[in-house]
C-alpha positions as CSV (number, residue, x, y, z in Angstrom):
1,M,0.0,0.0,0.0
2,N,1.0,3.6,-0.4
3,G,2.6,5.2,2.6
4,T,0.3,6.9,5.1
5,A,2.8,9.3,6.7
6,R,2.8,12.6,4.8
7,I,5.9,14.6,4.1
8,D,5.6,18.4,4.2
9,V,8.2,20.3,2.1
10,S,8.6,23.6,0.4
11,R,8.8,24.4,-3.4
12,E,12.5,25.1,-3.0
13,Q,13.1,21.6,-1.5
14,V,11.3,20.0,-4.4
15,L,13.4,21.9,-6.9
16,R,16.6,21.0,-5.1
17,Y,15.6,17.4,-5.1
18,R,14.9,17.3,-8.8
19,V,18.2,19.1,-9.7
20,A,20.0,16.4,-7.7
21,A,18.0,13.6,-9.3
22,H,18.8,14.9,-12.8
23,A,22.5,14.7,-12.2
24,F,23.3,18.2,-13.2
25,D,26.5,17.8,-11.2
26,R,27.8,15.7,-14.2
27,A,28.9,12.9,-11.8
28,S,27.6,10.1,-14.0
29,P,28.0,9.4,-17.7
30,T,24.7,7.5,-17.6
31,P,22.2,9.6,-15.7
32,G,19.2,7.7,-14.3
33,V,16.8,10.1,-15.9
34,L,17.4,8.3,-19.2
35,A,14.7,6.0,-18.0
36,L,12.4,8.7,-19.3
37,G,14.4,9.3,-22.4
38,V,15.5,12.7,-23.7
39,Q,13.2,14.5,-26.1
40,D,14.9,15.6,-29.3
41,T,12.6,18.5,-30.3
42,P,13.9,20.4,-32.2
43,H,16.2,17.9,-33.8
44,G,19.7,18.2,-32.2
45,S,18.5,19.5,-28.8
46,A,18.8,16.1,-27.0
47,P,22.6,16.0,-27.1
48,V,22.6,19.5,-25.4
49,A,20.4,18.1,-22.6
50,L,22.8,15.2,-22.2
51,A,25.8,17.5,-22.1
52,A,24.2,19.5,-19.3
53,R,24.4,16.2,-17.3
54,G,27.9,15.2,-18.5
55,A,26.6,12.5,-20.9
56,T,26.8,11.8,-24.6
57,S,24.4,10.2,-27.1
58,G,26.8,7.5,-28.3
59,A,24.8,4.4,-27.1
60,L,21.4,5.9,-27.6
61,E,18.8,5.4,-30.3
62,R,16.3,8.0,-31.6
63,V,12.7,6.7,-31.7
64,W,9.2,8.1,-31.4
65,S,8.2,7.3,-27.9
66,F,6.3,9.4,-25.3
67,R,3.3,11.1,-27.0
68,G,4.8,10.2,-30.3
69,A,7.6,12.7,-29.9
70,P,11.2,11.9,-30.9
71,H,13.3,10.8,-27.9
72,L,16.8,9.3,-27.4
73,H,16.7,6.1,-25.4
74,R,19.2,3.4,-24.5
75,R,19.2,0.8,-27.3
76,T,19.2,-2.1,-24.8
77,E,16.0,-0.8,-23.3
78,L,13.8,-0.3,-26.4
79,A,11.9,-3.6,-26.2
80,A,11.0,-3.0,-22.5
81,L,10.1,0.6,-23.3
82,A,7.7,-0.6,-26.0
83,G,6.0,-2.9,-23.5
84,A,5.7,-0.1,-21.0
85,L,4.2,2.3,-23.5
86,W,1.8,-0.2,-25.1
87,P,-1.7,1.0,-24.1
88,L,-3.2,-0.7,-21.1
89,D,-6.6,-1.5,-22.7
90,D,-8.9,-0.3,-25.5
91,S,-10.0,2.7,-23.5
92,D,-6.4,3.8,-22.9
93,A,-5.5,3.3,-26.5
94,T,-8.5,5.4,-27.7
95,A,-7.5,8.2,-25.3
96,R,-4.0,8.3,-26.7
97,I,-5.0,8.8,-30.3
98,S,-8.5,10.4,-30.1
99,T,-8.6,13.5,-32.4
100,A,-11.3,15.1,-34.5
101,A,-9.6,13.7,-37.6
102,I,-10.2,10.1,-36.6
103,K,-12.9,10.3,-34.0
104,E,-14.5,7.0,-35.1
105,G,-11.3,5.2,-35.9
106,A,-9.9,5.9,-32.5
107,K,-12.6,3.7,-31.1
108,L,-10.7,0.7,-32.5
109,G,-8.4,1.0,-29.5
110,L,-5.6,-1.5,-29.3
111,A,-6.4,-2.8,-32.8
112,A,-5.5,0.6,-34.2
113,F,-2.0,0.4,-32.6
114,R,-1.5,-3.2,-33.7
115,V,-2.5,-2.8,-37.3
116,T,-0.3,0.3,-37.6
117,A,2.7,-1.3,-36.0
118,E,2.4,-4.3,-38.3
119,A,2.1,-2.0,-41.3
120,F,5.4,-0.3,-40.2
121,R,7.1,-3.7,-40.1
122,R,6.1,-4.7,-43.6
123,T,7.0,-1.2,-45.0
124,V,10.2,-0.2,-43.2
125,V,12.7,-2.9,-44.2
126,E,15.2,-0.4,-45.4
127,P,15.7,3.4,-44.9
128,L,12.8,5.3,-46.3
129,G,11.5,8.9,-46.2
130,K,8.8,9.6,-43.7
131,G,6.4,10.6,-46.5
132,E,6.9,7.4,-48.4
133,V,6.3,5.4,-45.2
134,S,3.2,7.4,-44.3
135,T,1.7,6.7,-47.8
136,A,2.3,3.0,-47.5
137,V,1.1,2.7,-43.9
138,S,-2.0,4.8,-44.7
139,A,-3.0,2.4,-47.4
140,A,-2.5,-0.6,-45.1
141,V,-4.7,0.5,-42.2
142,P,-8.5,0.8,-41.9
143,E,-9.8,3.9,-43.6
144,S,-11.3,5.1,-40.3
145,L,-7.7,5.7,-39.1
146,T,-7.0,8.1,-42.0
147,Y,-8.3,11.5,-42.9
148,W,-8.6,13.4,-46.2
149,C,-5.8,15.9,-46.7
150,I,-7.1,18.7,-49.1
151,P,-3.6,20.1,-50.0
152,C,-2.3,16.6,-50.9
153,G,-5.5,15.3,-52.4
154,A,-5.0,12.0,-50.5
155,R,-5.9,10.2,-47.3
156,H,-3.3,10.2,-44.5
157,I,-3.1,8.2,-41.3
158,S,-3.5,10.3,-38.2
159,G,-0.1,11.7,-37.3
160,L,-0.8,11.1,-33.6
161,L,-1.3,7.3,-34.2
162,F,1.4,7.1,-36.8
163,Q,4.2,8.4,-34.5
164,Q,3.0,6.6,-31.4
165,A,3.0,3.3,-33.2
166,G,6.5,3.8,-34.7
167,L,8.3,2.2,-31.7
168,F,5.9,-0.7,-31.7
169,G,6.8,-1.1,-35.4
170,S,10.5,-1.4,-34.4
171,V,11.4,1.8,-36.3
172,R,14.2,4.2,-35.6
173,V,13.9,7.9,-36.6
174,G,16.8,9.6,-38.3
175,A,17.4,12.7,-40.4
176,E,19.1,13.3,-43.7
177,R,19.5,16.7,-45.2
178,G,16.8,18.1,-43.0
179,K,14.2,15.3,-43.8
180,T,13.0,12.5,-41.5
181,V,14.2,9.1,-42.5
182,L,12.8,5.9,-40.9
183,S,14.7,2.6,-40.8
184,P,14.4,-0.7,-39.0
185,L,16.0,-1.0,-35.6
186,G,19.2,-3.1,-35.6
187,S,17.7,-5.4,-32.9
188,P,14.0,-5.6,-33.7
189,F,11.4,-7.0,-31.2
190,P,7.9,-8.3,-31.6
191,V,4.8,-6.1,-31.4
192,P,3.8,-6.2,-27.7
193,E,1.0,-8.6,-26.8
194,T,0.0,-6.7,-23.7
195,A,1.4,-3.8,-21.7
196,S,4.2,-4.7,-19.3
197,G,6.4,-2.5,-17.1
198,T,4.1,0.6,-17.2
199,Q,4.2,0.7,-13.4
200,D,8.0,1.1,-13.4
201,L,7.7,3.9,-16.0
202,V,5.2,5.7,-13.7
203,R,7.6,5.2,-10.8
204,S,10.4,6.7,-12.8
205,Y,8.3,9.8,-13.5
206,L,7.6,10.2,-9.8
207,R,11.3,9.7,-9.0
208,F,12.7,12.3,-11.4
209,L,9.7,14.7,-11.7
210,G,7.9,14.1,-8.5
211,P,6.2,14.7,-6.2
212,A,3.4,14.5,-8.8
213,T,-0.2,13.7,-9.1
214,R,-1.8,10.9,-11.2
215,A,-3.1,13.6,-13.6
216,E,0.4,14.9,-14.2
217,V,1.8,11.5,-14.9
218,A,-1.1,10.7,-17.2
219,A,-0.4,14.0,-19.1
220,F,3.2,12.9,-19.6
221,L,2.0,9.6,-21.0
222,G,-0.6,11.3,-23.2
223,T,-3.6,9.6,-21.6
224,R,-6.3,10.1,-19.0
225,P,-5.8,9.8,-15.2
226,T,-8.3,7.0,-15.0
227,A,-6.3,4.9,-17.5
228,I,-3.3,4.5,-15.2
229,R,-5.2,3.8,-12.0
230,T,-4.4,0.1,-12.3
231,V,-0.7,0.7,-12.7
232,W,-0.3,3.3,-9.9
233,P,2.7,2.0,-7.9
234,E,2.8,0.7,-4.4
235,G,5.3,2.1,-1.9
236,L,4.6,5.8,-2.4
237,V,4.4,8.5,0.1
238,E,2.1,11.6,0.0
239,V,4.0,14.8,-0.2
240,S,2.5,18.3,0.6
241,V,4.3,21.0,-1.3
242,D,3.2,24.4,0.1
243,G,-0.3,22.9,0.6
244,A,-0.6,21.0,-2.7
245,S,-0.4,17.2,-2.6
246,G,1.6,14.8,-4.8
247,W,3.3,11.4,-4.6
248,L,6.9,10.3,-4.4
249,P,8.5,6.8,-4.0
250,E,9.0,6.2,-0.3
251,S,12.6,5.4,-1.0
252,E,13.2,9.0,-2.1
253,G,11.8,10.6,1.1
254,D,15.2,11.2,2.7
255,A,16.6,12.6,-0.6
256,L,13.7,15.0,-0.8
257,R,14.0,16.2,2.8
258,G,17.8,16.5,2.6
259,A,18.3,17.8,-0.9
260,P,21.4,20.0,-0.9
261,R,21.6,23.5,-2.3
262,A,22.8,23.5,-5.9
263,D,25.3,26.1,-7.3
264,T,25.4,24.7,-10.8
265,V,24.4,26.8,-13.9
266,R,23.2,24.9,-16.9
267,L,21.7,25.7,-20.3
268,L,18.7,23.4,-20.8
269,P,17.3,23.0,-24.3
270,P,13.6,23.0,-25.2
271,G,12.2,19.6,-24.3
272,D,14.9,18.9,-21.6
273,P,13.7,16.2,-19.1
274,F,13.8,18.7,-16.3
275,L,11.2,20.8,-18.2
276,Q,8.9,17.9,-18.9
277,A,7.3,18.1,-15.4
278,R,3.7,18.9,-15.8
279,D,3.5,21.1,-12.7
280,R,4.9,24.1,-14.6
281,S,3.6,26.5,-12.0
282,L,6.0,24.9,-9.5
283,L,9.0,25.2,-11.9
284,L,8.1,28.8,-12.9
285,P,5.4,30.5,-10.9
286,E,5.0,33.5,-13.1
287,K,2.4,32.9,-15.9
288,D,4.0,35.3,-18.4
289,R,7.3,33.5,-18.0
290,Q,5.6,30.2,-18.5
291,K,4.2,31.4,-21.8
292,E,7.6,32.6,-22.9
293,L,9.4,29.3,-22.0
294,W,6.8,26.7,-23.1
295,R,5.8,28.0,-26.4
296,A,4.0,25.5,-28.6
297,I,6.3,26.2,-31.5
298,G,9.9,27.5,-31.5
299,G,10.3,27.8,-27.8
300,P,13.6,28.9,-26.2
301,G,15.7,26.9,-23.8
302,A,15.9,27.5,-20.0
303,V,18.7,29.0,-18.0
304,L,19.0,27.0,-14.7
305,A,20.9,28.6,-11.9
306,G,21.0,26.6,-8.7
307,S,17.5,25.2,-8.6
308,E,15.7,28.0,-10.3
309,I,14.9,28.9,-13.9
310,V,16.3,32.4,-14.2
311,G,15.9,33.1,-17.9
312,T,15.8,31.8,-21.4
313,W,18.3,31.3,-24.2
314,R,18.6,30.7,-27.9
315,A,21.5,29.6,-30.1
316,R,22.4,30.6,-33.7
317,A,25.1,29.2,-35.8
318,S,27.4,31.8,-37.4
319,G,30.1,30.2,-39.4
320,R,32.3,28.1,-37.1
321,R,30.9,29.9,-34.1
322,V,27.6,29.5,-32.2
323,E,26.0,32.7,-30.8
324,V,24.2,32.0,-27.5
325,T,21.8,34.7,-26.5
326,V,20.6,34.7,-22.9
327,T,17.7,36.7,-21.7
328,G,17.5,36.9,-17.9
329,F,14.2,37.3,-16.2
330,D,16.1,39.6,-13.8
331,A,19.7,40.8,-13.6
332,L,22.1,37.9,-13.6
333,S,24.9,37.8,-11.0
334,A,28.5,38.0,-12.0
335,A,29.0,34.4,-10.9
336,V,26.1,33.2,-13.1
337,R,27.5,35.2,-16.1
338,R,30.9,33.6,-15.7
339,A,29.4,30.1,-15.5
340,L,27.3,30.9,-18.7
341,E,30.6,31.5,-20.6
342,T,31.6,27.9,-20.0
343,E,28.1,26.5,-20.7
344,A,27.8,28.4,-23.9
345,Q,31.1,26.8,-25.0
346,T,29.7,23.4,-24.2
347,V,26.6,24.1,-26.4
348,A,28.9,25.2,-29.2
349,E,31.0,22.0,-29.0
350,V,27.9,19.7,-28.9
351,R,26.8,21.5,-32.1
352,G,30.1,20.9,-33.8
353,A,31.4,24.5,-33.5
354,K,34.8,25.7,-32.4
355,E,33.8,28.6,-30.3
356,A,30.9,30.3,-28.7
357,L,29.9,33.9,-28.4
358,L,27.8,34.6,-25.3
359,L,25.3,37.6,-25.5
360,I,23.4,38.5,-22.4
361,E,20.4,40.7,-22.8
């Protein structure tokens, strides 16, 4: 059963705990947060997120995973990840793909995922452009899973289903000359029969982005809170954060209460695992700053100083140099500015440039 003793902590304690859990101290080349993958939107941002933790993307594979977004994951964990992300039942499957475009088709539930995954496996036997794969898969699935695209004059499979089924189809996601290229994974695995390991995935969210509610975890998975009720883990403790309740693995209670003060400064790219927490008001209480950071399209990265987000940043290639422009929410201290010089150089190196130019607005 979940623990009955409640822990009362402050917002600052929670942020300190998360900073420590995310290994921003660069003490490990394989940070545990990789259990949640590292989102790579826009393409090339994930290596920056890894560098902020002292890690590289060498042993990782790019696939469509959570909510159909491209993520980097450990190659050895892809089969288990597919089992954990496989919908729990027909209702869960429908919730994950239900859109106005395929309102009726979404009712197929698990069958929609299975037929799409099998179509991927028959189609992607060699590297192919995303458009070519989409055309073939669209023709292979029930018409109710497709919609009429007026500009193309053709029927397309729902993008939400297409990308969420890619992992189950054992497909990797690459890029060539700015275009998405799909190819078969080097170590393919069968389409999952049933969901397995989802509870561990939920526990990982709670460990790295908790304390959190069931609704926040469900939003991360792209489903409804009721869908994950059956896989809600045992061994949790209720945590009150300035009056708001959430849940955390009991094993993390001491780490939460005793989280040390962090002095690190990091440039986190859009989609960084730290920014994936669904309690955005805890990460950044000011609504106008939330809107600036979490833009639907073309959002900036976040400047993390200690355990607080203190500004945003953007990078632009300029020849063999990368210009990193930081916009502080308030005046940045001299110590933070000095640290940003080093972090800007790290970003430049990850992006294949020789030097960085830091601009602070």
